[in-house]
Backbone bond lengths (Angstrom), bond angles and torsions (degrees), N, CA, C in turn:
res aa  C-N    CA-C-N  psi(-1)  N-CA   C-N-CA  omega(-1)  CA-C   N-CA-C  phi
1 M - - - 1.426 - - 1.506 113.27 -
2 T 1.332 117.23 148.19 1.479 119.83 178.69 1.543 110.10 -75.48
3 H 1.321 112.34 154.41 1.503 120.69 177.38 1.471 106.51 -105.14
4 I 1.355 117.94 104.46 1.456 119.46 -179.11 1.545 110.30 -98.36
5 V 1.268 116.00 128.81 1.520 123.86 -178.13 1.486 109.02 -112.02
6 H 1.382 116.46 136.93 1.485 118.35 176.56 1.482 110.67 -63.91
7 P 1.331 121.10 125.67 1.475 123.63 -179.42 1.531 114.41 -55.66
8 Y 1.382 115.96 -31.29 1.511 116.29 179.24 1.562 109.87 -79.21
9 A 1.301 119.77 -44.21 1.420 123.73 -179.12 1.589 110.41 -66.12
10 H 1.347 114.65 -30.34 1.428 119.67 -179.67 1.548 113.02 -62.99
11 R 1.328 115.32 -24.26 1.484 119.33 -173.97 1.543 111.94 -113.81
12 L 1.396 117.81 11.21 1.415 117.01 179.19 1.499 111.17 -67.39
13 G 1.393 113.18 134.94 1.435 119.44 -174.60 1.496 117.50 85.04
14 I 1.336 114.33 -8.12 1.485 118.35 179.70 1.569 108.52 -110.88
15 I 1.320 119.33 -60.06 1.498 118.81 171.70 1.495 110.57 -126.90
16 R 1.361 120.69 1.87 1.392 123.80 -173.91 1.519 107.53 -121.51
17 D 1.388 118.45 151.43 1.449 123.10 177.46 1.530 104.67 -113.82
18 W 1.331 116.00 163.12 1.490 121.61 175.66 1.511 113.59 -66.57
19 K 1.313 117.18 146.51 1.510 117.07 178.13 1.515 109.87 -90.11
20 S 1.295 119.52 -11.20 1.447 123.31 166.71 1.531 110.12 -119.19
21 R 1.312 114.21 117.47 1.476 120.62 -171.35 1.493 106.91 -115.27
22 W 1.312 117.59 100.02 1.479 122.90 172.93 1.487 109.15 -167.49
23 F 1.347 115.33 169.66 1.487 124.25 177.93 1.477 109.65 -118.90
24 G 1.322 119.26 121.84 1.444 123.32 -179.68 1.489 110.49 -106.91
25 A 1.391 118.30 118.54 1.386 122.74 178.21 1.551 108.57 -76.65
26 R 1.287 116.51 -179.42 1.504 121.13 -175.56 1.523 107.78 -59.94
27 G 1.342 110.88 128.15 1.497 117.93 -179.41 1.518 113.19 89.54
28 E 1.341 119.26 -20.32 1.412 119.10 -179.32 1.549 114.75 -94.19
29 Y 1.280 113.71 -26.55 1.583 119.06 -175.80 1.521 110.20 -56.66
30 K 1.371 116.54 -43.27 1.412 116.96 -176.41 1.555 113.56 -64.74
31 D 1.410 112.44 -40.67 1.458 118.49 -177.13 1.528 109.62 -68.58
32 F 1.407 115.86 -41.60 1.460 119.27 -178.74 1.487 110.37 -64.39
33 L 1.342 119.54 -43.30 1.406 123.06 -178.04 1.546 110.96 -64.96
34 K 1.308 115.74 -44.97 1.463 117.67 177.38 1.589 112.23 -64.06
35 G 1.339 116.22 -34.70 1.460 116.39 176.96 1.525 112.12 -67.48
36 D 1.325 117.14 -39.19 1.477 121.93 -179.60 1.485 107.71 -61.10
37 I 1.338 119.43 -47.48 1.457 122.90 -174.29 1.517 110.16 -65.23
38 L 1.414 116.87 -45.25 1.419 120.04 -177.38 1.556 110.80 -64.64
39 I 1.353 117.23 -41.27 1.473 122.11 -178.01 1.481 110.75 -66.90
40 R 1.345 118.20 -41.62 1.473 123.68 177.36 1.460 110.75 -61.15
41 G 1.350 118.23 -44.41 1.430 124.31 -177.68 1.561 108.63 -64.48
42 Y 1.325 115.98 -42.67 1.459 118.11 179.76 1.541 113.22 -65.90
43 L 1.379 113.98 -40.94 1.507 115.72 179.80 1.549 112.04 -69.05
44 E 1.353 115.57 -32.30 1.491 116.93 174.64 1.474 113.35 -61.31
45 K 1.296 118.24 -40.99 1.482 119.84 176.90 1.518 110.83 -77.59
46 R 1.287 121.24 -39.12 1.458 121.47 -179.80 1.514 114.59 -65.60
47 L 1.341 117.90 -39.83 1.464 123.65 -176.60 1.543 113.89 -102.33
48 R 1.358 115.45 22.11 1.455 116.05 177.74 1.490 111.34 -64.93
49 G 1.351 112.95 133.52 1.549 115.65 -176.78 1.493 112.60 98.40
50 N 1.281 120.44 -9.31 1.489 123.33 -179.87 1.508 110.45 -102.39
51 H 1.346 118.52 17.22 1.487 124.22 174.96 1.517 109.86 49.72
52 I 1.378 118.85 65.56 1.394 125.77 179.74 1.504 106.47 -80.51
53 A 1.343 117.82 127.31 1.460 122.57 -178.75 1.555 112.11 -95.62
54 G 1.258 117.67 -13.44 1.458 121.29 178.55 1.473 114.16 164.77
55 V 1.354 117.01 156.51 1.457 119.38 177.76 1.551 105.53 -128.34
56 E 1.348 115.71 121.25 1.502 118.03 -179.79 1.492 105.11 -113.13
57 I 1.405 113.99 147.58 1.457 119.77 -176.98 1.520 106.98 -131.15
58 E 1.389 112.89 131.87 1.431 124.63 176.93 1.532 111.06 -122.49
59 R 1.294 118.97 137.87 1.474 118.08 -178.65 1.525 111.64 -158.44
60 N 1.320 115.24 156.76 1.468 123.40 170.98 1.537 103.33 -147.25
61 A 1.359 113.62 -165.27 1.423 117.13 -177.03 1.519 118.50 -67.01
62 K 1.432 111.86 -25.31 1.474 117.07 -178.66 1.511 113.82 -117.10
63 M 1.353 119.19 -6.10 1.493 122.18 -174.14 1.510 110.51 -130.65
64 F 1.288 116.07 143.60 1.450 122.86 174.23 1.557 108.41 -138.00
65 R 1.306 116.06 122.08 1.485 121.62 -172.64 1.543 109.86 -131.89
66 I 1.377 113.66 128.59 1.509 120.09 174.39 1.477 107.75 -114.07
67 I 1.324 116.05 127.45 1.463 120.76 174.45 1.559 110.73 -110.23
68 I 1.300 115.70 113.95 1.512 122.92 179.47 1.523 109.10 -98.02
69 K 1.296 118.30 117.19 1.468 121.34 176.67 1.491 108.87 -99.68
70 T 1.277 122.16 125.68 1.463 125.68 -173.83 1.469 111.25 -145.73
71 A 1.372 115.50 151.97 1.454 120.83 177.85 1.527 110.04 -87.07
72 R 1.358 116.12 -11.70 1.497 120.59 179.18 1.504 110.40 -123.00
73 P 1.341 120.48 65.71 1.413 120.94 -175.85 1.529 113.93 -61.85
74 G 1.326 118.43 -31.89 1.428 120.91 178.97 1.545 114.39 -60.84
75 M 1.323 117.08 -36.29 1.450 121.68 177.82 1.439 111.32 -66.98
76 V 1.297 117.62 -38.68 1.475 123.14 -177.39 1.497 111.14 -73.78
77 I 1.369 117.14 -47.07 1.461 122.86 -179.55 1.502 112.35 -66.49
78 G 1.325 119.38 -46.86 1.435 125.14 178.29 1.524 109.49 84.11
79 R 1.353 117.45 -179.26 1.415 122.04 178.11 1.582 111.98 -69.02
80 A 1.321 112.55 125.82 1.507 119.81 178.65 1.499 110.48 53.25
81 G 1.338 118.02 32.49 1.436 123.12 174.03 1.537 115.68 74.85
82 E 1.402 116.08 16.75 1.425 119.19 179.47 1.512 114.60 -62.01
83 G 1.374 109.99 -42.05 1.535 114.06 -178.75 1.478 116.13 -64.25
84 S 1.366 113.98 -37.32 1.504 117.31 179.24 1.508 111.98 -70.85
85 V 1.339 117.16 -34.75 1.460 121.62 178.89 1.582 109.69 -66.45
86 K 1.355 114.30 -42.87 1.498 119.73 179.87 1.568 107.69 -66.13
87 L 1.269 113.49 -42.15 1.504 117.89 -178.23 1.570 110.73 -63.44
88 R 1.298 115.33 -39.77 1.490 120.36 175.71 1.528 110.12 -59.92
89 N 1.331 115.78 -47.72 1.505 118.39 -178.49 1.479 110.84 -65.03
90 D 1.390 116.97 -39.35 1.466 119.52 175.96 1.521 113.59 -61.46
91 I 1.380 118.49 -36.42 1.396 118.94 177.50 1.553 112.24 -67.05
92 L 1.313 118.87 -37.94 1.404 125.32 178.45 1.513 110.37 -64.15
93 K 1.365 115.12 -38.98 1.547 121.47 177.23 1.520 109.78 -62.20
94 Q 1.372 112.65 -44.66 1.453 115.97 -175.74 1.526 109.39 -71.80
95 A 1.246 119.52 -34.40 1.533 124.62 176.26 1.526 108.21 -63.10
96 A 1.318 119.32 -38.68 1.454 120.41 -178.50 1.556 108.87 -77.20
97 R 1.292 117.57 -29.19 1.510 121.92 174.62 1.467 110.47 -68.86
98 Y 1.310 119.36 -41.73 1.444 122.69 178.20 1.534 114.65 -86.24
99 K 1.311 118.19 2.66 1.483 126.85 176.65 1.542 107.93 65.11
100 L 1.237 119.18 45.39 1.494 123.94 179.87 1.484 110.11 -97.37
101 S 1.284 120.75 135.44 1.417 125.22 178.50 1.529 110.57 -83.27
102 I 1.280 122.79 114.44 1.507 123.28 176.20 1.548 106.59 -118.14
103 P 1.287 120.35 130.36 1.452 124.08 176.52 1.489 113.04 -61.69
104 K 1.295 120.48 164.09 1.431 126.63 -177.44 1.518 109.74 -67.09
105 D 1.368 117.08 -36.82 1.377 122.28 -179.52 1.536 110.75 -80.71
106 F 1.350 115.62 80.29 1.432 121.45 -173.33 1.547 106.75 -110.68
107 K 1.402 118.26 121.56 1.371 124.92 -179.53 1.515 112.56 -114.39
108 L 1.305 118.18 138.81 1.449 121.70 175.63 1.536 107.79 -123.11
109 D 1.340 115.24 112.83 1.516 119.29 -178.26 1.517 107.37 -111.79
110 I 1.306 115.51 135.96 1.489 124.09 177.31 1.488 109.61 -112.61
111 E 1.305 120.89 116.57 1.452 125.17 -179.41 1.560 111.39 -110.85
112 E 1.272 112.91 143.72 1.462 118.57 -179.03 1.546 110.56 -88.26
113 V 1.343 118.10 138.06 1.418 123.67 173.35 1.541 109.67 -91.11
114 R 1.290 117.26 117.03 1.453 121.43 -174.51 1.546 115.30 -68.14
115 S 1.393 111.04 -39.53 1.446 113.24 -178.56 1.566 110.19 -125.00
116 P 1.348 114.23 83.86 1.420 116.63 -177.75 1.560 118.96 -59.84
117 E 1.302 114.01 -30.28 1.509 118.39 -178.79 1.535 112.22 -68.94
118 S 1.334 116.32 -15.54 1.472 119.48 175.46 1.542 115.13 -99.17
119 N 1.355 115.55 7.09 1.429 118.67 176.41 1.516 112.49 -107.18
120 A 1.303 114.50 127.92 1.496 120.87 -171.16 1.559 112.85 -64.07
121 D 1.377 114.16 -39.07 1.499 116.13 177.41 1.472 115.05 -61.65
122 V 1.413 119.14 -42.40 1.361 127.28 177.91 1.527 111.19 -60.87
123 V 1.373 113.90 -51.87 1.431 120.48 -179.91 1.503 111.96 -59.96
124 G 1.324 117.36 -42.30 1.471 119.69 175.61 1.464 115.91 -59.39
125 E 1.363 113.88 -37.16 1.512 116.88 176.90 1.463 110.42 -72.98
126 M 1.313 119.67 -29.84 1.456 122.69 178.35 1.593 110.99 -65.90
127 V 1.331 113.39 -42.25 1.480 121.98 176.76 1.603 111.31 -63.66
128 A 1.356 112.44 -41.26 1.476 118.25 179.74 1.459 110.47 -64.98
129 E 1.394 115.24 -44.28 1.496 118.04 -178.73 1.569 111.78 -63.98
130 G 1.335 115.81 -38.27 1.495 117.86 175.97 1.467 112.93 -63.58
131 L 1.334 119.12 -40.14 1.499 120.91 177.29 1.462 111.31 -69.17
132 E 1.350 119.66 -34.36 1.475 121.14 -178.59 1.544 109.22 -72.52
133 K 1.276 119.84 -23.31 1.469 125.69 176.27 1.546 111.15 -78.93
134 R 1.323 116.83 -2.31 1.490 126.62 178.36 1.511 110.15 68.32
135 L 1.342 118.11 34.73 1.458 121.87 173.20 1.506 109.55 -79.45
136 P 1.292 120.23 151.86 1.498 126.12 177.84 1.560 108.72 -54.69
137 F 1.302 120.98 122.89 1.412 123.81 -170.38 1.547 110.33 -64.69
138 R 1.288 119.37 -35.33 1.469 120.12 176.41 1.472 114.59 -61.57
139 M 1.390 114.13 -41.62 1.487 121.25 176.21 1.502 110.21 -63.15
140 V 1.285 117.32 -40.60 1.520 123.61 178.57 1.507 110.93 -59.83
141 L 1.352 115.38 -50.77 1.453 119.68 177.56 1.498 114.37 -60.40
142 K 1.326 116.44 -45.15 1.449 118.73 -173.48 1.591 109.67 -73.24
143 Q 1.303 122.87 -41.59 1.443 124.22 175.54 1.525 110.39 -63.07
144 T 1.347 119.89 -41.42 1.492 120.35 -174.51 1.538 109.40 -69.51
145 V 1.360 115.47 -41.63 1.454 117.95 -177.43 1.534 111.64 -67.97
146 E 1.329 114.86 -32.78 1.511 117.93 174.97 1.586 112.19 -68.31
147 K 1.290 116.49 -31.49 1.469 119.91 179.24 1.552 107.86 -71.69
148 V 1.343 112.21 -39.82 1.509 115.48 179.97 1.511 110.38 -66.51
149 M 1.342 117.43 -45.47 1.449 119.56 -175.11 1.538 112.69 -71.96
150 A 1.333 116.11 -16.46 1.520 119.08 176.29 1.489 111.46 -70.99
151 N 1.336 119.72 -15.72 1.447 124.78 177.80 1.501 112.06 -76.77
152 R 1.328 117.07 133.49 1.470 122.08 -172.89 1.537 111.35 -64.80
153 D 1.299 115.30 -33.42 1.475 119.53 -175.70 1.502 114.70 -70.71
154 V 1.347 116.64 -23.38 1.415 124.26 -172.20 1.539 113.58 -84.67
155 K 1.346 116.43 122.39 1.470 121.50 178.42 1.519 113.40 -99.44
156 G 1.317 115.84 -21.17 1.461 117.15 177.57 1.535 110.44 -164.02
157 A 1.305 119.80 159.27 1.462 122.40 -176.22 1.509 107.43 -152.41
158 R 1.401 113.51 145.67 1.454 119.88 174.44 1.505 106.54 -142.35
159 I 1.347 117.77 130.94 1.433 123.55 175.99 1.531 108.72 -125.02
160 A 1.335 116.61 127.99 1.483 120.20 -178.50 1.554 107.94 -126.63
161 I 1.309 116.12 138.43 1.475 120.05 174.36 1.538 108.51 -130.42
162 S 1.269 116.53 148.58 1.470 121.91 179.70 1.479 112.28 -146.11
163 G 1.357 119.06 142.13 1.432 122.28 179.98 1.535 106.19 146.71
164 R 1.384 116.37 -158.20 1.421 122.59 177.97 1.546 109.10 -83.14
165 L 1.378 115.55 77.74 1.421 121.75 -173.73 1.573 108.37 -70.69
166 G 1.336 115.74 129.04 1.466 122.05 -179.92 1.544 112.45 67.96
167 G 1.357 115.19 17.18 1.494 119.98 175.86 1.565 110.84 79.35
168 A 1.312 117.61 15.39 1.402 119.49 177.74 1.557 113.41 -64.04
169 E 1.338 114.17 152.93 1.444 118.61 -179.37 1.540 115.32 -67.67
170 M 1.336 111.55 -29.96 1.524 117.63 -176.34 1.560 107.54 -109.87
171 A 1.295 117.10 128.78 1.486 119.21 177.89 1.463 111.22 -69.83
172 R 1.297 116.01 148.15 1.487 122.73 173.73 1.499 111.04 -145.65
173 Y 1.343 112.19 174.34 1.459 122.29 -174.91 1.520 110.22 -118.53
174 E 1.342 118.14 128.76 1.446 121.87 -179.76 1.607 107.72 -132.39
175 Q 1.284 116.30 145.20 1.501 117.37 -179.70 1.552 105.81 -149.54
176 I 1.342 111.30 161.68 1.476 119.45 177.47 1.583 106.58 -139.33
177 R 1.265 114.24 141.29 1.475 116.28 -172.27 1.567 109.00 -140.16
178 R 1.276 113.33 140.20 1.447 121.92 174.06 1.595 112.45 -136.33
179 G 1.291 118.82 136.01 1.419 121.81 -179.12 1.459 112.35 71.90
180 G 1.332 118.63 -166.79 1.510 125.58 -177.82 1.524 112.38 -103.09
181 I 1.279 116.71 151.13 1.430 123.85 -178.96 1.572 107.49 -136.19
182 P 1.355 123.69 83.30 1.453 118.61 -174.12 1.529 107.89 -85.18
183 L 1.343 113.70 97.53 1.501 123.06 -176.40 1.548 110.85 -68.15
184 Q 1.321 119.59 -30.97 1.439 123.38 -174.24 1.573 112.83 -85.94
185 T 1.357 115.84 -8.29 1.465 117.75 -179.21 1.528 110.65 -86.54
186 F 1.347 119.39 115.76 1.443 122.04 -174.69 1.516 113.98 -61.04
187 R 1.405 116.96 -36.96 1.440 119.46 -174.55 1.540 108.93 -85.98
188 A 1.341 119.42 1.34 1.464 120.34 177.71 1.583 109.64 -74.98
189 D 1.255 115.04 124.26 1.528 120.34 179.07 1.482 108.43 -79.05
190 I 1.318 116.54 93.61 1.505 120.82 179.18 1.458 106.93 -116.21
191 D 1.410 112.90 122.11 1.505 119.32 175.87 1.549 106.22 -96.86
192 F 1.326 111.78 137.80 1.538 116.18 -177.53 1.569 109.19 -132.64
193 A 1.353 114.39 144.75 1.452 113.88 -179.67 1.563 106.62 -152.12
194 K 1.307 115.57 151.80 1.474 124.13 177.87 1.581 105.03 -120.07
195 K 1.345 117.28 134.30 1.440 120.86 175.00 1.524 107.90 -139.12
196 T 1.310 117.96 166.59 1.458 124.84 179.00 1.487 111.43 -130.61
197 A 1.325 117.02 127.87 1.455 124.52 175.15 1.511 107.32 -98.10
198 H 1.326 114.25 123.31 1.542 118.94 -177.41 1.543 108.00 -98.85
199 L 1.334 114.19 115.23 1.428 122.91 -176.96 1.585 110.70 -114.90
200 P 1.281 118.63 163.17 1.550 117.34 176.66 1.520 114.33 -59.67
201 Y 1.342 116.53 -34.92 1.452 118.95 -175.63 1.520 112.77 -96.31
202 G 1.337 118.53 12.01 1.468 121.37 177.33 1.503 114.39 138.67
203 A 1.275 120.23 177.21 1.448 127.42 178.15 1.463 111.18 -92.37
204 I 1.341 116.74 143.79 1.525 121.54 176.46 1.528 106.30 -121.28
205 G 1.281 116.69 128.01 1.433 121.45 -177.19 1.478 108.86 -87.28
206 V 1.346 117.33 143.38 1.460 122.74 179.83 1.519 110.29 -126.65
207 K 1.306 120.00 128.85 1.452 123.33 175.35 1.521 109.53 -124.73
208 V 1.339 112.00 139.39 1.552 117.49 -178.06 1.482 109.67 -132.13
209 W 1.316 116.44 132.03 1.465 124.55 168.65 1.530 111.43 -118.85
210 I 1.317 118.60 128.95 1.429 121.40 179.37 1.516 105.31 -129.73
211 Y 1.365 113.24 127.60 1.491 122.02 -179.40 1.530 109.45 -106.14
212 K 1.313 115.39 124.02 1.520 121.27 -172.24 1.498 111.90 -116.51
213 G 1.314 117.88 25.22 1.480 119.48 -177.41 1.454 117.87 95.09
214 Q 1.286 119.59 -177.25 1.467 119.94 -178.99 1.566 110.56 -110.01
215 I 1.369 113.26 142.90 1.453 119.71 -176.44 1.560 109.07 -101.62
216 F 1.360 116.13 123.57 1.422 118.41 173.48 1.560 108.17 -119.21
217 S 1.295 116.70 137.33 1.453 122.72 -177.21 1.560 109.34 -94.18
218 D 1.305 115.88 132.56 1.517 122.52 177.90 1.496 106.01 -84.35
219 K 1.363 118.67 124.44 1.470 119.31 -178.88 1.430 112.96 -68.10
220 K 1.303 121.22 -30.84 1.517 123.40 -176.36 1.527 108.50 -69.07
221 S 1.310 113.27 -60.89 1.433 117.42 -174.66 1.572 114.03 -90.25
222 D 1.381 115.46 -15.56 1.420 125.55 179.06 1.551 108.05 58.78
223 K 1.310 115.55 38.05 1.508 122.11 173.78 1.516 110.95 -101.69
224 K 1.301 118.02 147.72 1.388 125.65 178.88 1.491 110.36 -79.74
225 K 1.346 116.18 138.95 1.479 119.35 177.25 1.537 106.69 -128.47
226 F 1.334 114.74 142.04 1.442 121.23 177.44 1.540 107.99 -102.80
227 V 1.357 114.12 138.75 1.484 121.55 179.60 1.526 107.83 -123.87
C-alpha cells in the first residue's frame, strides 16, 4: 500500500508553521486540543460560503486569540463590525455549551486573503459550491483550474473529486491537473485542502493541491524568497 503524507504536515517546521500555537502543560493538552477541534468545526459550519482560507488559534494562560483568514472579510465583519461582534458572542456560547475554558482576554481577528485563487481552501470551497449548484462537474473542474492557473504566483494545480458524480449509481474519481506539483520536495510551497460538497444523492469529496514555487531562506536577512 502507498504511504500518503499530508502536504501541510510534511513541511511543518521547514516552510510551514503550526495552525494552533500554544503550549499545554500536563492535563491541559487534551482540553486545548479538544477545544481547537470543536471551535474549528463550528466556524467551518457557521462561516460556510464566506470563502474561509484558514483558522489559526493562539493561546496562553491569560489570552485566547482566533485569527480567521477569509477572501470576503466584509461579509464576516458586517456593517460597523456587527457581524464580528455577533460571531464573537456565538463562539463564547458554543464554548460554554462544550464546557471549554476561555480566558477573559479573548480576541477575534479577521484577516483578508489578497489572492484567493492561490489558496487551496478557497478554491476547494469554490468547487464545492459549483457542484452543489448542480453544474456539470467537468465544467466546474476546468473553469476552476483555469482561474487558478491565471494567477502569477501559481506554478501548478491539481483538483480531484470523488463520489456519485453527476448522480451516477456507481461512485468514481475524476481529476484535472495543470503544471507540476513536486510533493516530495520539502521547500516546495504546496497548499492542500479537503472539502465536501453536500448533494441530495450523497456527498462528493474535493481535494485541491496548489504549487506556488520553491521557498529559499536567505541566511543573512533570514527572509523567505519565492522562486
